[in-house]
C-alpha positions in Angstrom: 0.0 0.0 0.0 1.3 3.5 -0.9 0.7 6.5 1.3 0.0 10.0 0.0 -0.4 13.0 2.3 -2.7 15.7 1.1 -4.6 18.6 2.8 -8.4 18.8 2.4 -11.4 20.7 3.7 -14.5 19.3 5.2 -17.6 21.0 3.9 -21.0 21.6 5.6 -22.2 18.2 4.4 -19.1 16.4 5.8 -17.6 15.8 2.4 -13.9 16.1 1.8 -12.5 18.4 -0.9 -8.8 17.9 -1.6 -6.7 21.1 -2.0 -5.0 19.5 -5.1 -5.8 16.6 -7.4 -4.2 13.3 -6.6 -1.5 12.1 -9.0 -2.5 8.5 -8.8 -4.3 5.8 -10.8 -7.8 7.1 -11.6 -11.0 5.2 -10.7 -9.4 3.2 -7.9 -10.6 2.7 -4.4 -8.6 4.2 -1.6 -8.4 4.0 2.2 -8.8 7.4 3.9 -7.5 8.3 7.3 -8.5 11.8 8.5 -6.4 13.5 11.1 -8.2 16.5 12.7 -5.9 18.6 14.9 -7.2 19.4 18.4 -7.5 23.1 19.3 -4.7 22.9 21.9 -2.4 21.5 19.2 -2.9 24.7 17.3 -1.4 27.0 19.9 1.3 28.4 17.5 -1.5 29.9 15.3 -4.9 29.3 14.0 -5.6 26.6 11.5 -6.0 29.2 8.8 -2.6 30.7 9.6 -1.0 27.3 9.6 -2.6 26.4 6.3 -1.5 29.7 4.7 2.1 29.2 5.9 2.0 25.6 4.5 0.7 26.8 1.1 3.4 29.5 0.9 6.1 27.0 1.8 4.8 24.5 -0.7 4.7 27.1 -3.4 8.3 28.2 -2.7 9.5 24.5 -2.7 7.7 23.8 -6.0 9.1 26.9 -7.7 12.7 26.3 -6.6 12.8 29.1 -4.0 14.9 27.1 -1.6 18.3 27.2 0.0 20.7 24.4 0.5 20.4 22.6 3.9 24.1 23.2 4.6 23.4 26.9 4.5 20.6 26.5 7.0 22.8 24.6 9.4 25.5 27.2 9.1 23.0 29.9 10.2 22.0 27.7 13.2 25.6 27.0 14.2 26.5 30.7 14.2 23.6 31.7 16.4 
């Protein structure tokens, strides 16, 4: 079994809407596990803020706006 992690929204009827289409074989059955964060787990920001940050990070990663991990470590070691 292959796992794919995606974000989705639950609408008023309890239906899931994925943020992006799955790149998998079409017309196949899948097993879905839904993880809903508890409010206290969101202390660092609201769910909307976290989702906005994730989307921005994902966009940067997909458009090549990244820095080498060695450069990240250098910044941490100096601080």
